[in-house]
C-alpha positions as CSV (number, residue, x, y, z in Angstrom):
1,X,-30.5,16.2,-11.3
2,X,-28.5,13.2,-9.5
3,X,-25.3,12.6,-7.8
4,X,-22.9,9.9,-8.7
5,X,-19.9,8.6,-6.5
6,X,-17.7,5.7,-7.2
7,X,-14.6,4.6,-5.5
8,X,-12.0,1.6,-6.3
9,X,-9.2,1.1,-3.6
10,X,-5.9,-0.1,-4.9
11,X,-4.3,0.2,-1.3
12,X,-5.5,-3.3,0.1
13,X,-5.0,-2.0,3.7
14,X,-7.6,0.5,3.2
15,X,-10.4,-1.9,1.8
16,X,-12.0,-2.6,5.2
17,X,-12.5,1.2,5.4
18,X,-14.0,1.8,2.1
19,X,-17.5,2.4,3.7
20,X,-16.0,5.1,5.8
21,X,-14.1,6.6,3.0
22,X,-17.5,6.6,1.0
23,X,-19.7,8.3,3.5
24,X,-18.6,11.9,2.9
25,X,-18.8,11.1,-0.6
26,X,-22.4,10.3,-0.7
27,X,-23.6,13.1,1.8
28,X,-21.6,15.4,-0.3
29,X,-24.2,14.9,-3.3
30,X,-27.1,15.5,-0.9
31,X,-28.2,18.6,-2.5
32,X,-28.1,16.9,-5.9
33,X,-30.4,14.0,-4.6
34,X,-32.2,14.1,-1.6
35,X,-35.1,11.9,-2.8
36,X,-33.4,8.5,-2.3
37,X,-29.9,7.1,-2.3
38,X,-28.2,3.8,-3.0
39,X,-25.0,1.7,-2.9
40,X,-23.4,-1.3,-4.5
41,X,-20.3,-2.6,-2.9
42,X,-18.0,-5.3,-4.2
43,X,-16.6,-7.7,-1.8
44,X,-14.5,-10.8,-1.6
45,X,-16.5,-13.5,-3.7
46,X,-18.2,-16.3,-2.2
47,X,-17.5,-19.8,-3.2
48,X,-17.6,-20.8,-6.9
49,X,-20.8,-22.8,-6.5
50,X,-22.6,-20.3,-4.7
51,X,-24.4,-16.8,-5.4
52,X,-25.3,-13.8,-3.3
53,X,-28.8,-12.2,-3.3
54,X,-29.4,-8.7,-2.3
55,X,-33.1,-8.8,-0.9
56,X,-35.4,-6.0,-0.1
57,X,-38.4,-6.3,2.3
58,X,-41.4,-3.4,2.2
59,X,-41.6,-3.5,5.8
60,X,-39.2,-2.8,8.8
61,X,-41.0,-5.9,10.6
62,X,-40.6,-8.6,8.0
63,X,-39.6,-12.0,9.1
64,X,-36.3,-13.0,7.6
65,X,-36.2,-15.9,10.2
66,X,-39.0,-17.3,8.5
67,X,-38.0,-16.9,5.3
68,X,-34.8,-18.5,6.1
69,X,-36.5,-21.4,7.7
70,X,-38.9,-22.0,4.7
71,X,-36.0,-21.7,2.3
72,X,-34.0,-24.3,4.2
73,X,-37.2,-26.7,4.5
74,X,-37.5,-26.3,0.9
75,X,-34.3,-26.8,-0.5
76,X,-31.2,-29.2,0.5
77,X,-28.8,-26.4,0.9
78,X,-28.7,-24.5,3.9
79,X,-28.8,-20.8,3.1
80,X,-26.9,-18.1,4.9
81,X,-28.7,-14.5,5.5
82,X,-27.1,-11.3,6.8
83,X,-29.8,-9.1,7.7
84,X,-29.6,-5.1,8.0
85,X,-32.8,-3.5,8.8
86,X,-35.3,-4.6,5.9
87,X,-32.3,-5.6,3.8
88,X,-30.7,-9.0,3.6
89,X,-27.9,-10.9,1.7
90,X,-29.1,-14.4,1.2
91,X,-26.1,-16.6,-0.1
92,X,-26.7,-20.2,-1.4
93,X,-25.5,-22.7,-3.8
94,X,-29.1,-23.7,-5.1
95,X,-29.4,-23.0,-8.8
96,X,-30.2,-19.3,-9.3
97,X,-33.6,-19.8,-11.7
98,X,-34.8,-22.1,-8.6
99,X,-34.0,-19.3,-5.9
100,X,-35.5,-16.6,-8.0
101,X,-38.8,-18.7,-8.4
102,X,-39.1,-20.0,-5.0
103,X,-38.9,-16.0,-3.7
104,X,-41.3,-14.9,-6.1
105,X,-43.8,-17.7,-5.4
106,X,-43.3,-17.9,-1.7
107,X,-42.3,-14.5,-0.7
108,X,-43.6,-12.4,-3.7
109,X,-43.2,-8.9,-1.6
110,X,-39.6,-9.4,-1.6
111,X,-37.5,-7.7,-4.4
112,X,-34.3,-9.2,-5.2
113,X,-32.0,-6.4,-5.9
114,X,-29.0,-7.8,-7.1
115,X,-27.4,-11.2,-7.6
116,X,-23.6,-12.1,-8.3
117,X,-20.6,-13.9,-6.3
118,X,-19.4,-10.2,-5.2
119,X,-22.1,-7.6,-5.4
120,X,-24.2,-6.5,-2.3
121,X,-26.8,-3.7,-3.0
122,X,-28.6,-1.5,-0.9
123,X,-31.0,1.5,-1.5
124,X,-34.1,3.4,-0.1
125,X,-35.7,6.3,0.1
126,X,-34.6,9.2,2.1
127,X,-31.8,11.7,2.8
128,X,-28.3,9.8,2.0
129,X,-27.3,10.5,5.5
130,X,-30.3,8.4,6.8
131,X,-30.0,5.8,4.0
132,X,-26.3,5.2,5.3
133,X,-27.2,5.1,8.9
134,X,-30.3,3.0,8.4
135,X,-28.2,0.2,6.7
136,X,-24.9,0.8,8.3
137,X,-23.1,1.7,5.2
138,X,-19.8,3.2,6.8
139,X,-19.0,-0.3,8.0
140,X,-19.1,-2.0,4.5
141,X,-15.6,-3.4,3.5
142,X,-14.6,-4.3,0.0
143,X,-12.9,-3.5,-3.5
144,X,-14.6,-1.0,-5.0
145,X,-18.4,0.7,-4.7
146,X,-20.9,2.7,-6.9
147,X,-23.2,5.2,-5.3
148,X,-26.1,7.4,-6.2
149,X,-28.4,9.9,-4.9
150,X,-31.4,10.7,-6.7
151,X,-33.6,13.9,-7.5
152,X,-36.4,12.3,-9.1
153,X,-37.2,13.7,-12.4
154,X,-39.2,11.1,-14.5
155,X,-40.4,8.4,-12.4
156,X,-41.7,7.9,-8.9
157,X,-39.9,8.1,-5.6
158,X,-39.6,4.4,-4.3
159,X,-36.7,2.2,-3.4
160,X,-37.5,0.4,-6.5
161,X,-36.7,3.4,-8.6
162,X,-33.6,4.3,-6.6
163,X,-30.3,3.5,-8.2
164,X,-28.2,1.4,-8.6
165,X,-29.8,-0.6,-11.1
166,X,-28.8,-4.2,-11.9
167,X,-29.0,-6.6,-14.6
168,X,-27.3,-10.0,-14.7
169,X,-24.6,-11.2,-12.3
170,X,-22.4,-8.9,-10.6
171,X,-23.4,-5.8,-12.8
172,X,-24.6,-2.3,-11.9
173,X,-25.1,0.9,-13.2
174,X,-25.8,4.4,-11.6
175,X,-26.8,7.3,-14.2
176,X,-26.9,11.3,-13.7
177,X,-29.2,12.9,-16.7
178,X,-32.3,11.4,-18.7
179,X,-32.9,9.4,-21.9
180,X,-35.5,10.5,-24.2
181,X,-36.1,6.9,-25.7
182,X,-36.5,4.4,-22.9
183,X,-39.7,3.1,-23.9
184,X,-38.3,2.1,-27.3
185,X,-35.5,0.7,-25.9
186,X,-37.8,-1.3,-23.4
187,X,-39.8,-2.5,-26.1
188,X,-36.7,-3.7,-28.0
189,X,-35.5,-5.6,-25.3
190,X,-39.0,-7.2,-24.3
191,X,-38.8,-8.8,-27.8
192,X,-35.5,-10.3,-26.6
193,X,-37.4,-11.9,-23.5
194,X,-35.8,-9.2,-21.1
195,X,-38.5,-8.3,-18.4
196,X,-38.5,-4.9,-16.5
197,X,-39.4,-4.1,-13.1
198,X,-39.7,0.0,-13.2
199,X,-40.5,2.6,-15.6
200,X,-37.2,4.2,-14.7
201,X,-35.2,5.3,-18.0
202,X,-31.7,4.2,-16.0
203,X,-33.0,0.3,-15.7
204,X,-33.3,0.5,-19.7
205,X,-29.8,1.7,-20.0
206,X,-28.8,-0.9,-17.4
207,X,-30.7,-3.9,-19.0
208,X,-29.7,-2.9,-22.8
209,X,-25.7,-2.8,-21.8
210,X,-26.1,-6.0,-19.8
211,X,-27.8,-7.7,-22.8
212,X,-25.1,-6.6,-25.3
213,X,-22.5,-8.4,-23.2
214,X,-24.4,-11.2,-22.8
215,X,-24.6,-11.4,-26.6
216,X,-20.9,-11.3,-26.9
217,X,-19.9,-7.7,-26.4
218,X,-17.1,-6.4,-24.2
219,X,-18.0,-3.6,-22.0
220,X,-16.2,-1.0,-24.5
221,X,-18.2,-2.7,-27.5
222,X,-21.5,-2.5,-25.5
223,X,-20.9,1.1,-24.7
224,X,-20.1,2.1,-28.4
225,X,-23.5,0.5,-29.2
226,X,-25.0,2.6,-26.4
227,X,-23.7,5.6,-28.2
228,X,-25.9,4.7,-31.2
229,X,-29.0,3.6,-28.9
230,X,-28.9,5.7,-25.8
231,X,-30.6,9.0,-26.9
232,X,-30.4,11.6,-24.3
233,X,-27.7,13.4,-21.7
234,X,-26.0,11.2,-19.3
235,X,-23.1,10.4,-17.2
236,X,-22.9,6.7,-16.5
237,X,-20.8,4.7,-13.9
238,X,-20.8,1.0,-13.8
239,X,-19.6,-1.6,-11.8
240,X,-18.5,-5.1,-12.5
241,X,-17.1,-7.6,-10.1
242,X,-13.3,-6.5,-10.9
243,X,-13.7,-2.9,-12.3
244,X,-15.7,0.6,-12.6
245,X,-16.4,2.2,-15.8
246,X,-17.2,5.6,-16.8
247,X,-18.8,7.4,-19.7
248,X,-20.2,10.8,-20.6
249,X,-22.4,11.4,-23.5
250,X,-21.1,13.0,-26.6
251,X,-22.2,16.5,-25.3
252,X,-20.6,16.0,-21.7
253,X,-23.8,18.1,-20.2
254,X,-23.6,16.0,-16.8
255,X,-20.9,16.9,-14.8
256,X,-18.3,14.4,-13.3
257,X,-14.7,14.5,-11.8
258,X,-12.1,11.8,-11.1
259,X,-9.1,11.8,-8.7
260,X,-6.7,9.1,-9.6
261,X,-4.4,8.5,-6.7
262,X,-1.5,5.6,-5.9
263,X,-4.2,4.4,-3.2
264,X,-7.6,4.7,-5.1
265,X,-9.6,6.1,-7.7
266,X,-12.6,8.2,-6.9
267,X,-15.3,9.6,-9.1
268,X,-18.1,12.1,-8.3
269,X,-20.5,14.4,-9.8
270,X,-18.6,17.5,-8.1
271,X,-15.1,17.7,-6.3
272,X,-16.7,18.5,-2.7
273,X,-17.3,14.5,-2.6
274,X,-13.6,13.9,-3.2
275,X,-12.0,16.8,-1.0
276,X,-11.9,14.7,1.9
277,X,-10.3,11.8,0.7
278,X,-6.8,10.9,2.1
279,X,-3.7,12.8,0.3
280,X,-6.3,14.0,-2.6
281,X,-4.0,17.0,-3.0
282,X,-1.6,14.8,-4.8
283,X,-4.2,12.8,-6.8
284,X,-4.4,13.5,-10.4
285,X,-8.0,15.2,-10.8
286,X,-9.2,15.7,-14.2
287,X,-12.8,16.0,-15.9
288,X,-13.6,13.1,-18.3
289,X,-13.9,13.8,-21.8
290,X,-17.1,13.3,-23.7
291,X,-17.7,10.0,-25.5
292,X,-14.8,8.4,-23.9
293,X,-14.9,5.3,-21.7
294,X,-12.5,5.4,-18.4
295,X,-12.0,1.9,-17.2
296,X,-10.4,1.1,-13.7
297,X,-9.4,-2.2,-12.7
298,X,-9.0,-3.7,-9.2
């Protein structure tokens, strides 16, 4: 059992407060996921020739200044680094293959959580309220976000196993449910040259859908292939640079509720995480149908 939350803010004047709006949503899902929590927020994009890298260090005393110094001495481009605890957002115009290779070789203990022009990811173990406070998530601003609280059922409780999972650029996925065939998906994708970082079933779903889109599918077509390939019970919430997408399996075993308002679209596993939202009484609140894709664009 896990908790899913998502928020897309249509009213531009509210986007600076998306983190504050999100906090009660995430904490409302604590009983569904007390083990770990995470958030992917989509901000204003960086320059067209640059990318952002969300980084995680395993210890709180990691020297981000040393990483920044070593990166700048190795590359002609001067990196910028925004640090929150043992997370940091690195922004650079250096070729992404070179950045990933350099981090792997120079700082193998650092984990790359996401890559993109808009996406920032924070995730860690602990109660959702503690994780949110640790990384000052209420201060986040942006257009839309995806969040998750985890109750581990099929893999270890570690920051790497927490959601959201990412693949490619500006793409993330959170998942409530369980897949019965993640190992066969993993083997199939490994033959395509795709590497995995965990044994979490959600990572298999994330990398499968991103691979389908990289092969030419749009999101709807990728999810249609997902109905054929993903065996199990699931509610999936996905974020891209300009949209949120929600889908439930053909049996709709895992809960979800949506509130559509003139100012925002909000998604959660249970309504209690939506009840605090501004003027929610005048929102269109509904339960998504099984095997139907819902997409909201910024």
